[in-house]
N, C-alpha and C positions, 0 to 999 in steps of 0.2 A: 523164736523164728528164723531160720535162715536162709538169705536169698544166695543162692549158688549161681556163681555168674560162669559165664563160657570159658574156656582156654582163650578163646581170641579177643576176649572182652577188652577195650580200653580205657583208659582211665576215665574219661568224657563219660562214658557208659556206667562203669561205678560211682561215677558221681554225680548220675543223671539219679540212679537209684537212692542212693543218701539224701539227696534231697528231696526226692518223693517219700521217702519214708519220715521225713522230718515234718511234710506238707502234712501225712495223716496226721501229726501229733504225737510221733514216738521216736525214740532217741534211735541211733543208727550208728551201729562199730563196725570199718572195714574189719577182715580178717586176712591177711596174703596167706596163700598155702604156697605147695609145692609145687602145682600143677595149676590152681586155678585159685583166684580170690571168692571169699564168701563175705556176707552183709550180714550182721546181726542186728535182728529188730529188738530194742528192748524198749521197756518202758510200760508192755501193754501184760493183763491180768488175766484177759481171756483169750478169744480168737481174732484172727482177726484175718479181712477178706485180704486175700492174696492175689485176687484177681486183676488188681492194678499193678501190683509189680510183675506177674507172668507175662505180664506186655509190653516190657519194658525192651528194649534193644539189649542184646549181650547177656540176659538171664536164662541160666538154664532150667531150676527147678526150684522152688519154695519147699523147704523143708521145715514142719513143726516141729518146736522144740518140747517135748510132753512134759519135762520136770517143772516146778513151780521156780528152783532155781535153774536159770537160764546158761549164763556164763561159766557157770563153776562145772557145767555136766559135760560129759563124752560126749552127747550129741552135738554140742557147742564146738568143744575142737575135739578131736580122737587121740592126737600125740599129746605125750606128757609133759607138762610145764615143768621147766629145769631155772631155778630161783637163784640167780648168780650173785655173792657176795662180791664186796670190796675187795677182800683179799684172795679170791679166786677160786673159794670154794663153793660146788656145784649143788645146790639141793633139788633133788628130783632126778638126778643123773644115775650111771649104771652105781658110782661108789655110793654107799652110807657114810652120811656124816655124823658127827658125834660132836655133841653141844655138851657141854660140861662145865662146874663149879660151885661155888655155895649158893643156898639158896637166898641169903643176904651180902649182901656188901658190909662188912664189919668193920674195918680199916683200909689203910695204906699198906701194912704189912701182910695182913692176912692176904687182902686180892692179888698182889702183886708175887706173892710167896706160891700161892697156887697156882695163879695164871701159868708160869715159869713151869711150873713141875706139870700142868696138865699139855702144855706143849709139848714140854717132849717124851710125852707116855701116846700123845698122837691125836687129841682133841683139837679141832681148828675154829668154834666158835666158843667163847667163853660166856657163859649166863651166869648171872647175879643182879640180884633183887635192890635198887633203887629205892624202891615203892614198894612197902609190904602191905600188903592185904590182908589182916589177919582177922581170925574170927573174933578173938577179945581186943578192946579197943586198948587194952592196958597194955600189950604184948607190943616188943619192939616193932618199931613203923619203917624202918631203913632209914639210911643218911639224906633222901631226896639228892637233892643237886650235887652234892659234895661226892654222895656216890656215885652219879653218875660220872664225875670227872676224873674221880678213882677209875672209873672202867676204862675211861677214855688212855687215862694212862696207861693203865696194863696193857692197850691193843696196841698202842706205840712203842714198848717194850718187847713184846712177844709177837704181833702180825695176829694176833688172836682176833676174829669178828667177833661182837658183841651184842648179845640178844639181852633186852632186860625189858620189864614189865611197864604200861601207863596204863594208869588208874581212871583217867578223864579225860575228855577230849585238848583241854589247855595242857596236860600231861605228855598227851600226844608229843604234841607240839615239842614239847622240851625233851623230851626222849628221843626224839627224831634227831635233833641238832648233837647228840651223843653218841647215839646206837647205830649199830647196823643193820639191826631186826628190831621192829616195836613190837615185844609180846603182850597180847590181849589173853587176859586170866580166866580159868575157869569160871569164877564167878563176876565178868563183863562179857561172858560171848555174847548175850542180847540185850549188852548196850551197845543200841543204837548208832546212836550221836558220839561214839567212842568209836564205834567202827568206822563209819565215814569222814569220821577227821584222819584215823589212820590210814584211811585210803587214800584222803588227800594229799597226807603226807609223801608218797610218792614212793616212802621205802618201804624194805620188804616186810610182811605182817606175821606172825608165828600166830594162829590163832587154835587157843585151846578148845578143848570140849567140854562144854558143863557137867556141872554135876550131876545134874539127870536129864540131860539134853538125848535126843535122838538124833541119829546119825542125816537124817532130813532136816534136824533144825538148826545140825551144824553146820553145814551144804548152804542152807539158805545165810546163814550170819556170814558164811564166807562172800555169798553174793552181794552185801550191803559193801563190801571192800571192792570188790569188781565193778560196782555200779559205778564207782567214783574213779575209774579209767586205770587201778593196780591191779596187774595180775599178777605180782608178785608175793602171793599168798602161799605158805605152809600150813597144814593143817598139823593139829595134835591128838592122840588119843591118848589120854591123862589118866582115864580110870572113872568109875561113873559111881553112885551111890547103890549099894546094895544091903541085904538085911543079913550079912553076915558080918562079925566082928572080928575075923581073923586078922584082916588086912584092912588098911585105911580106905582102901578100894576096891572096886573090882576092874581091872585092867582087860577092856574089852578087845584081846586081840582079832577078834571077828571083823570087828568094824575096820582094819586094816585094809584085807581083800575086799570086803565089802565099799568101802570108799573108793577103791583102784580102780573098780569095776563101774562106779557112778561117775566119777569125778577125774580130771587130768591134773589135777593140783596134788602138790606132793603130799604124804603123810609119813610123821614121824613118832615115835612112842614116846610117851615119859614113864619109866618103870618105877623113879621114885617116888612121886604123888599117886602112881597108881598100886603101889602097895602100902607104902608107909613105914616098912621094916627094911632096915639096910639087907639079911639075907635073903631077903628075895629080891631085891634090886637086879641082883645079875642073872639068874634064872631067868625072870622074866624081859631084862633085857635081851637074852640070847634067843627067846623065844618072840619077840618083835621082828629081829631080824630075821628070823626063819619063816615068819609069816610074808614076809616082805615089805617092813617100814623103810624108809627112807634115809632115815637115821635116828637116833636116841639124844635127849636133853635127861643129863643124870646129874643129881647132886652129888658136889664133892667137896668134901671141906678138910683141912689139915688138922682138926682138933672134934670131931663131931660131939664129943660128949660134952665140950664146952661152947658149941654151936650157940647163936642166938635166937635161930630158927630152922627148925627141922631136922634138928641132928639126929634123932633117929635113924631116919632115911638115908642117910646122906655117907654115900662110900669115904672110907681112908682111901689118898692118893695108891698106895700098895694093891687095894682093892680094886680102884679103876682100872690099875695096869692089868690085871687079870682079867679085867671083863675085857678091854680090848685085842688081847688076844684071843679071847674064845669067842667074841663074833667074828675076827678077821676068818677064823677058818671055816664058822657058818657061812660069811657072806662069801666068802671063794667056792663053797659047797653048792652053792647055788646058782654060780654066776656073777656073781659082784664082788667088789672087795671095800674096804675100808678108804676114805680118803687118804691121799699121802701127808706124811707129817709135812708142814710148814717148813720150807730152806730158809 
């Protein structure tokens, strides 16, 4: 529910609305706007008696929020959310953002080399896994804290922002010490303690859609993060399970415009996990930008055949450069552009 204040409402009247909502047993969150302030009522699963609120001074109207995800919905906030990173990159603004890097941080030489090359090619965010949730317990699990330290060193040398995955609530705190964005992977999309902890860190969060999750389930997962007071959430379509075996997953491009109609949060696409095949990453990356994605997250490795994780879907740096050239043409054709290279 949204309590919309009159244009002339005073700070004292807004405070009175907040106090009344709290007396009713709910949470209250003021939402300043360009013309007037609204106060969001959170914590209710059903209908709320609005009569008490309508009678307060300064209240213009009370609007019910019909979706189960409240703060995530466009009913709650009409204007798009823009997530600003430490290096000035803006996710959800007019320019398309490209995040790129290896699936896993393997060594200092590997991550520093690819970070410098990606910066030259136009990426502004470096991706790389320090903790790797693998299907097999015998597969490479990542370098852990050492990997985080190497990512931080790459950021220091290149200016790229860093996104990397946290696997559990304690790991979220550790990742927050080193990274600019905490990634919640597909397998953890409904790990609610992790979502809450990530929200409490105050760091931007990249939330990937689960392997079999509906769009509503993705948005409800994002609601857990916003409920902790963290608005800086970036959604990611990374492909869902399908009956077909020609690609690793089914990259659901329709999810991009659907999410944009339902939510104010930015959404990017992951054509690497969405297809699982190097040859399919570039065409699906192009398609995602055409569909309205606010960016891409792409796996790039200096030597994919010898990658310790997901080499088959990792682009060579030269292929990534071509992808950047192609999506720039597409972005400009639809009135956008690609985030300028870091100076």
